[in-house]
Backbone as JSON Lines, residues from 0, in Angstrom:
{"i":0,"aa":"M","n":[37.35,61.77,98.35],"ca":[38.62,60.39,97.25],"c":[36.78,59.5,97.77]}
{"i":1,"aa":"T","n":[36.7,58.28,96.86],"ca":[35.75,57.43,96.71],"c":[36.51,56.37,97.35]}
{"i":2,"aa":"T","n":[35.98,54.82,97.23],"ca":[36.22,53.92,98.22],"c":[37.36,53.26,96.48]}
{"i":3,"aa":"V","n":[36.97,53.38,95.12],"ca":[37.57,52.83,94.46],"c":[38.78,53.88,94.76]}
{"i":4,"aa":"E","n":[39.63,55.17,94.36],"ca":[40.5,55.17,94.49],"c":[41.61,55.71,95.18]}
{"i":5,"aa":"I","n":[40.9,55.17,96.8],"ca":[41.82,55.27,97.6],"c":[42.38,53.22,97.55]}
{"i":6,"aa":"E","n":[41.65,52.8,96.59],"ca":[42.46,51.04,96.46],"c":[42.65,51.37,96.07]}
{"i":7,"aa":"Q","n":[42.63,51.82,95.34],"ca":[43.83,51.77,93.82],"c":[45.25,52.72,94.24]}
{"i":8,"aa":"L","n":[45.08,53.95,95.38],"ca":[46.19,54.78,96.01],"c":[46.48,53.61,96.73]}
{"i":9,"aa":"R","n":[46.24,53.01,97.69],"ca":[46.6,51.95,98.12],"c":[47.32,50.92,97.26]}
{"i":10,"aa":"A","n":[47.15,50.47,96.14],"ca":[48.17,49.87,95.46],"c":[48.97,50.44,94.57]}
{"i":11,"aa":"Y","n":[49.22,51.06,94.47],"ca":[49.75,52.83,93.35],"c":[51.26,52.53,95.02]}
{"i":12,"aa":"M","n":[50.67,52.36,96.34],"ca":[51.89,52.67,97.46],"c":[52.54,51.37,97.32]}
{"i":13,"aa":"Y","n":[51.85,50.69,96.93],"ca":[52.48,48.96,97.59],"c":[53.02,48.3,96.53]}
{"i":14,"aa":"V","n":[53.12,48.79,95.53],"ca":[53.37,48.94,94.44],"c":[55.47,49.46,95.05]}
{"i":15,"aa":"I","n":[55.63,50.89,95.07],"ca":[56.1,51.93,95.12],"c":[57.15,50.69,96.43]}
{"i":16,"aa":"G","n":[56.54,50.83,97.03],"ca":[56.88,50.26,98.32],"c":[57.97,48.69,98.1]}
{"i":17,"aa":"T","n":[56.72,48.2,97.6],"ca":[58.08,46.91,97.48],"c":[59.47,47.43,96.72]}
{"i":18,"aa":"G","n":[58.63,48.22,95.51],"ca":[60.07,48.59,94.8],"c":[61.17,49.0,95.51]}
{"i":19,"aa":"V","n":[60.7,50.16,96.51],"ca":[61.61,50.49,97.48],"c":[62.62,49.82,98.71]}
{"i":20,"aa":"V","n":[62.24,48.79,98.76],"ca":[62.81,47.54,99.51],"c":[63.29,46.37,98.57]}
{"i":21,"aa":"M","n":[63.34,46.46,97.91],"ca":[63.51,45.48,96.47],"c":[64.83,46.63,96.51]}
{"i":22,"aa":"V","n":[65.06,47.35,96.07],"ca":[66.38,48.33,95.82],"c":[67.69,48.04,96.82]}
{"i":23,"aa":"I","n":[66.53,48.73,97.93],"ca":[67.31,48.51,98.89],"c":[68.06,47.19,99.59]}
{"i":24,"aa":"F","n":[67.26,46.0,99.25],"ca":[67.55,44.62,99.84],"c":[68.69,44.35,98.17]}
{"i":25,"aa":"Y","n":[68.8,44.51,97.04],"ca":[69.56,44.5,96.27],"c":[70.92,44.98,96.45]}
{"i":26,"aa":"Y","n":[71.06,46.68,96.94],"ca":[72.28,47.37,97.12],"c":[72.81,46.73,98.57]}
{"i":27,"aa":"Y","n":[72.04,46.43,99.55],"ca":[72.8,45.23,100.57],"c":[73.06,44.23,99.86]}
{"i":28,"aa":"I","n":[73.3,43.9,99.32],"ca":[73.71,42.23,99.23],"c":[74.59,42.55,98.58]}
{"i":29,"aa":"I","n":[74.6,43.66,97.93],"ca":[75.61,44.06,96.71],"c":[76.92,44.77,97.51]}
{"i":30,"aa":"Y","n":[76.43,45.78,98.39],"ca":[77.35,45.83,99.49],"c":[77.95,45.12,100.42]}
{"i":31,"aa":"L","n":[77.34,43.47,100.31],"ca":[78.14,42.53,101.23],"c":[79.07,41.49,100.74]}
{"i":32,"aa":"Y","n":[78.95,41.76,99.05],"ca":[79.48,41.18,98.45],"c":[80.64,41.71,98.01]}
{"i":33,"aa":"R","n":[81.16,43.34,97.83],"ca":[82.03,43.93,97.36],"c":[82.74,44.09,98.8]}
{"i":34,"aa":"S","n":[82.21,44.03,100.37],"ca":[83.13,43.86,101.25],"c":[83.5,42.52,101.23]}
{"i":35,"aa":"E","n":[83.09,41.92,101.44],"ca":[83.83,40.65,101.72],"c":[84.96,40.03,100.27]}
{"i":36,"aa":"K","n":[84.33,40.17,98.74],"ca":[85.51,40.89,98.34],"c":[86.68,41.89,98.37]}
{"i":37,"aa":"K","n":[86.68,42.35,98.72],"ca":[88.18,43.27,98.97],"c":[88.39,42.54,100.41]}
{"i":38,"aa":"G","n":[88.34,41.84,101.2],"ca":[88.8,41.31,102.02],"c":[88.71,42.03,102.99]}
{"i":39,"aa":"E","n":[87.58,43.19,103.22],"ca":[86.78,43.8,104.88],"c":[86.43,43.04,105.73]}
{"i":40,"aa":"K","n":[85.26,42.41,105.11],"ca":[84.7,41.29,106.83],"c":[85.43,39.92,105.83]}
{"i":41,"aa":"D","n":[84.95,38.97,106.8],"ca":[84.78,37.15,106.18],"c":[83.52,37.15,106.5]}
{"i":42,"aa":"Y","n":[82.63,37.26,105.78],"ca":[81.07,36.38,106.53],"c":[80.62,35.33,106.28]}
{"i":43,"aa":"E","n":[81.91,33.94,106.42],"ca":[81.61,33.01,106.37],"c":[81.52,32.93,108.11]}
{"i":44,"aa":"K","n":[83.09,33.18,108.75],"ca":[83.02,33.24,109.87],"c":[82.26,33.7,110.28]}
{"i":45,"aa":"Y","n":[81.23,35.15,110.15],"ca":[80.15,35.02,111.14],"c":[79.17,34.37,110.85]}
{"i":46,"aa":"G","n":[79.18,33.53,109.58],"ca":[78.32,32.32,109.38],"c":[78.2,31.5,110.63]}
{"i":47,"aa":"N","n":[80.31,30.9,110.86],"ca":[79.89,29.11,111.45],"c":[80.23,29.75,112.52]}
{"i":48,"aa":"L","n":[79.62,31.54,113.11],"ca":[79.85,31.36,114.82],"c":[78.58,31.26,115.47]}
{"i":49,"aa":"A","n":[77.33,30.58,114.55],"ca":[76.14,29.65,114.71],"c":[76.31,28.5,115.33]}
{"i":50,"aa":"L","n":[77.07,28.02,114.03],"ca":[77.62,26.65,114.79],"c":[78.45,25.99,115.82]}
{"i":51,"aa":"D","n":[79.51,27.03,116.02],"ca":[80.81,26.94,116.92],"c":[79.99,28.18,118.17]}
{"i":52,"aa":"D","n":[78.92,27.47,118.98],"ca":[78.44,28.2,119.78],"c":[78.59,27.72,120.74]}
{"i":53,"aa":"E","n":[80.3,27.65,121.94],"ca":[80.22,26.91,122.45],"c":[80.7,28.04,123.76]}
{"i":54,"aa":"L","n":[80.96,28.28,124.58],"ca":[81.84,29.07,126.09],"c":[83.51,29.27,125.59]}
{"i":55,"aa":"D","n":[84.13,28.21,125.41],"ca":[84.96,28.34,124.63],"c":[85.91,28.4,123.69]}
{"i":56,"aa":"S","n":[85.07,28.46,123.05],"ca":[85.6,29.2,121.57],"c":[85.96,30.02,121.56]}
{"i":57,"aa":"K","n":[87.12,29.7,120.69],"ca":[87.36,31.52,120.48],"c":[87.1,32.18,119.82]}
{"i":58,"aa":"I","n":[87.94,33.77,120.23],"ca":[87.03,35.04,120.08],"c":[87.07,35.34,118.31]}
{"i":59,"aa":"L","n":[86.55,36.06,117.47],"ca":[85.82,35.72,116.02],"c":[87.81,37.5,115.84]}
{"i":60,"aa":"E","n":[86.87,38.46,116.73],"ca":[88.04,39.07,116.48],"c":[88.16,39.79,117.66]}
{"i":61,"aa":"K","n":[88.99,40.55,117.81],"ca":[89.28,41.46,119.33],"c":[88.64,43.19,119.01]}
{"i":62,"aa":"N","n":[88.13,43.72,120.07],"ca":[87.51,44.57,120.34],"c":[88.47,45.33,120.18]}
{"i":63,"aa":"P","n":[88.44,46.23,119.56],"ca":[89.84,47.3,119.25],"c":[89.87,49.29,120.58]}
{"i":64,"aa":"K","n":[87.71,49.32,121.01],"ca":[87.83,49.85,122.16],"c":[88.05,49.35,123.45]}
{"i":65,"aa":"L","n":[88.59,48.49,123.65],"ca":[89.17,47.1,124.71],"c":[90.6,47.0,124.35]}
{"i":66,"aa":"E","n":[91.25,46.95,123.6],"ca":[92.61,46.92,123.78],"c":[93.19,48.88,123.62]}
{"i":67,"aa":"N","n":[92.42,49.62,123.54],"ca":[93.07,50.95,123.86],"c":[92.55,51.0,125.3]}
{"i":68,"aa":"D","n":[91.82,50.38,126.2],"ca":[91.21,50.69,127.53],"c":[92.3,49.81,128.2]}
{"i":69,"aa":"K","n":[92.62,49.29,127.86],"ca":[94.11,48.55,128.39],"c":[95.35,48.82,128.82]}
{"i":70,"aa":"K","n":[95.57,49.58,127.36],"ca":[96.44,49.98,126.97],"c":[97.4,51.56,127.9]}
{"i":71,"aa":"E","n":[96.01,52.08,128.17],"ca":[95.66,53.51,129.39],"c":[95.75,53.19,130.76]}
């Protein structure tokens, strides 16, 4: 392969890689939007976690694994 062919191949791979990352990113945004719309998660609550970062802050969610361990 010549240098020109290698550079052309590199440019094609860059465009394809950027496209794949863009599709994955948009799919993730749609996933977050749908899960918040269905009421599965409240991402605003997690966003406020960065603002309310104190030791005595209330817990956002109970850990079901810890609840099961306490029952046994």
